[in-house]
C-alpha positions in Angstrom: -79.3 -153.8 -146.3 -76.8 -151.0 -145.7 -74.7 -152.1 -148.7 -77.5 -151.1 -151.0 -76.6 -147.7 -152.5 -80.1 -146.2 -152.4 -80.5 -147.0 -148.7 -77.0 -145.7 -147.9 -77.7 -142.5 -149.9 -81.0 -141.9 -148.2 -79.4 -142.3 -144.7 -76.6 -139.9 -145.8 -79.1 -137.3 -147.0 -81.1 -137.5 -143.8 -78.0 -136.1 -142.0 -78.9 -132.7 -143.4 -81.7 -132.6 -140.8 -79.3 -133.1 -137.9 -77.5 -130.6 -135.8 -74.4 -129.4 -137.7 -72.0 -130.3 -134.9 -73.1 -133.9 -135.0 -72.9 -134.4 -138.8 -69.2 -135.2 -139.2 -69.2 -137.8 -136.5 -72.5 -139.4 -137.7 -71.3 -139.4 -141.3 -68.0 -141.1 -140.3 -69.9 -143.8 -138.3 -72.2 -144.4 -141.2 -69.3 -145.0 -143.6 -67.8 -147.5 -141.1 -71.2 -149.3 -140.9 -71.3 -149.5 -144.7 -67.9 -151.3 -144.6 -68.8 -153.5 -141.7 -72.6 -153.9 -141.4 -73.9 -154.5 -137.9 -77.6 -154.4 -137.2 -77.2 -153.5 -133.5 -74.8 -150.7 -134.2 -77.0 -149.4 -137.0 -79.9 -149.3 -134.5 -77.8 -147.3 -132.1 -76.7 -145.0 -134.9 -80.3 -144.3 -135.9 -81.1 -143.4 -132.3 -78.3 -140.9 -132.3 -79.6 -139.4 -135.6 -83.1 -139.1 -134.1 -81.7 -137.4 -131.0 -79.9 -134.9 -133.1 -83.0 -134.2 -135.2 -85.0 -133.7 -132.1 -82.5 -131.2 -130.8 -82.8 -129.3 -134.1 -86.6 -129.3 -133.8 -86.4 -128.1 -130.2 -84.2 -125.2 -131.3 -86.7 -124.4 -134.1 -89.6 -124.3 -131.6 -87.6 -121.9 -129.4 -87.2 -119.2 -132.0 -89.2 -116.2 -130.8 -91.3 -113.9 -133.0 -88.9 -111.4 -134.6 -89.7 -107.7 -134.5 -87.7 -104.8 -136.0 -87.3 -101.1 -135.4 -88.4 -99.6 -138.7 -86.7 -96.4 -137.8 -83.3 -98.1 -138.3 -82.0 -97.7 -141.9 -81.2 -101.5 -142.2 -85.0 -102.2 -141.9 -85.5 -101.0 -145.4 -82.9 -103.5 -146.7 -84.3 -106.4 -144.8 -85.9 -108.2 -147.8 -82.9 -107.6 -150.0 -80.6 -109.1 -147.3 -82.8 -112.2 -146.9 -82.8 -112.8 -150.6 -79.1 -112.4 -150.9 -78.5 -114.9 -148.0 -80.7 -117.4 -149.7 -78.8 -117.3 -152.9 -75.2 -116.7 -151.8 -72.8 -118.3 -149.3 -71.0 -115.0 -148.5 -72.5 -111.5 -148.2 -70.9 -108.2 -147.6 -72.9 -105.5 -145.7 -71.6 -102.0 -145.9 -73.2 -100.0 -143.1 -72.4 -96.7 -141.7 -72.6 -95.9 -138.0 -76.2 -95.9 -136.8 -77.5 -98.2 -139.6 -78.5 -100.9 -137.1 -76.5 -103.7 -138.8 -74.9 -105.0 -135.7 -78.1 -105.7 -133.7 -80.5 -106.5 -136.6 -78.4 -108.9 -138.8 -78.6 -111.8 -136.3 -82.4 -111.3 -136.1 -82.6 -111.4 -139.9 -80.7 -114.6 -139.9 -83.0 -116.1 -137.3 -86.0 -115.1 -139.3 -84.9 -117.1 -142.4 -84.2 -120.2 -140.4 -80.5 -119.8 -139.5 -79.4 -120.6 -136.0 -81.5 -123.8 -135.9 -79.1 -126.4 -137.3 -76.2 -124.6 -135.6 -75.3 -121.4 -133.8 -75.3 -118.0 -135.3 -71.8 -116.8 -134.4 -71.3 -113.0 -134.3 -67.8 -111.6 -133.7 -66.9 -108.2 -132.3 -63.4 -106.7 -132.1 -63.7 -105.9 -128.3 -65.0 -107.7 -125.2 -67.2 -104.8 -124.1 -68.9 -104.7 -127.6 -69.6 -108.4 -127.4 -71.3 -108.1 -124.0 -73.3 -104.9 -124.9 -74.5 -106.2 -128.3 -75.5 -109.5 -126.7 -77.5 -107.6 -124.0 -79.2 -105.5 -126.6 -80.2 -108.3 -129.0 -81.5 -110.4 -126.0 -83.6 -107.4 -124.9 -85.0 -106.9 -128.4 -86.1 -110.5 -128.8 -87.4 -110.8 -125.3 -85.1 -113.4 -123.7 -82.8 -113.3 -120.7 -79.2 -112.9 -121.5 -77.4 -116.2 -121.6 -80.5 -118.1 -122.9 -81.3 -117.8 -126.6 -78.7 -115.0 -126.9 -75.4 -115.4 -125.2 -71.8 -114.2 -125.3 -68.3 -115.5 -124.7 -65.2 -113.5 -124.0 -62.0 -114.5 -122.3 -62.7 -116.1 -118.9 -66.4 -115.7 -119.3 -69.0 -117.8 -121.1 -72.6 -116.8 -120.9 -74.1 -119.3 -123.3 -75.7 -122.7 -123.1 -76.8 -125.7 -125.3 -80.0 -123.9 -126.4 -78.3 -120.7 -127.3 -79.2 -119.6 -130.9 -77.1 -116.4 -131.2 -73.6 -116.2 -129.7 -71.7 -113.0 -129.5 -67.9 -113.3 -129.0 -64.6 -111.6 -129.7 -62.9 -112.5 -133.0 -60.1 -113.9 -130.8 -62.5 -116.4 -129.2 -63.7 -117.7 -132.6 -60.1 -117.9 -133.9 -59.2 -120.0 -130.8 -62.1 -122.4 -131.5 -60.5 -123.2 -134.9 -57.7 -125.0 -133.0 -60.0 -127.8 -131.8 -62.9 -127.4 -134.3 -61.2 -126.9 -137.7 -64.6 -127.0 -139.5 -66.4 -124.8 -137.0 -69.1 -127.4 -137.1 -71.3 -126.0 -134.3 -72.1 -122.9 -136.4 -74.4 -122.6 -139.4 -73.9 -118.8 -139.8 -71.0 -116.5 -139.0 -71.2 -112.7 -138.9 -67.7 -111.0 -138.8 -68.5 -107.5 -137.7 -66.3 -104.4 -138.1 -64.1 -106.2 -140.6 -62.7 -102.9 -141.8 -60.6 -102.7 -138.6 -58.3 -105.3 -140.2 -56.8 -106.5 -137.0 -54.6 -109.6 -137.1 -57.4 -111.7 -135.7 -59.8 -110.5 -138.3 -57.4 -111.1 -141.1 -56.6 -114.6 -139.9 -60.3 -115.3 -139.6 -61.0 -114.1 -143.2 -58.2 -116.2 -144.5 -59.3 -119.3 -142.6 -62.9 -118.9 -143.7 -61.8 -118.6 -147.3 -60.4 -122.2 -147.1 -63.3 -123.5 -145.0 -66.2 -122.4 -147.1 -65.7 -124.9 -150.0 -65.7 -127.7 -147.3 -68.8 -126.3 -145.5 -71.3 -125.4 -148.3 -74.0 -125.2 -145.6 -72.2 -122.4 -143.8 -73.3 -118.8 -144.4 -70.8 -115.9 -143.8 -71.7 -112.2 -143.5 -68.9 -109.6 -143.5 -69.8 -106.2 -142.2 -67.7 -103.2 -142.8 -67.7 -99.4 -143.0 -67.8 -98.1 -146.5 -64.1 -98.8 -147.3 -62.4 -101.6 -149.1 -65.8 -103.1 -150.1 -64.6 -104.6 -153.4 -61.6 -106.2 -151.7 -63.8 -108.0 -149.2 -66.2 -109.0 -152.0 -63.4 -110.5 -154.1 -61.6 -112.1 -151.2 -63.6 -115.3 -151.4 -63.6 -115.7 -155.1 -60.3 -117.4 -155.0 -61.9 -120.3 -153.1 -64.1 -121.1 -156.1 -66.9 -118.9 -155.0 -68.3 -115.9 -157.0 -67.7 -112.4 -155.8 -69.8 -111.8 -152.7 -72.7 -109.3 -153.3 -72.4 -106.0 -151.5 -75.4 -104.4 -149.9 -75.0 -100.8 -148.7 -77.0 -99.4 -145.8 -77.0 -95.7 -144.9 -76.3 -94.5 -141.4 -78.2 -92.4 -139.0 -76.7 -89.3 -137.5 -77.9 -86.7 -135.0 -77.2 -82.9 -134.9 -74.2 -81.9 -132.8 -73.7 -78.5 -131.3 -70.2 -77.1 -131.0 -69.5 -75.0 -127.9 -66.3 -72.9 -127.4 -65.1 -71.8 -124.1 -64.3 -68.0 -123.9 
């Protein structure tokens, strides 16, 4: 019977295998069934759980083989970033221009199994950057834009149910918090160019600080130029989390000739 604690605990634990956006609703329904057992409703609930698990498995099967450009400086830090993401809920990446952090981080997340139970959300300060990064990442993993990799900016949404990586402006993600206060459809969030410290970015960082204790399954990566790193690292410690580890990645520059007009 559902009243038996072991059975209830087992069903509750099985929700970890479902799509993150479904868990809150399924958990609430299970608690209602525990109070008022109903075999027919329980059977319907189990069908919804199976459908959600099947959705996760379909997403897992759609993950393509991940390849990296070893010429990018971040490639040398790939294993260190993976290990840090496995151990910590928040990670700060300090990367200079040309390090490859913007295009390679979502692929690293995919490779360790993120993006399967929920979307990998990747914010950019500007709409043009969101579109161009989405185009580049889609090209690198060999998928048409709008399929496994999509983007959303104001008045334009190029994503679908099967999308694994979603680029967007920080304003779009902030707007989503108004109707999804736990950001349940995401299992990973990358806040890029956080050093710009716009109002949207600051609001997002404040919101995520309060959200993370309620979403222990959510991983957050903050990327920044090499300024204010300690401040970003310590920002989340007030939420009961340890200081976020900082991984620094060098940049890549090219020679520039200066010409003067006579």
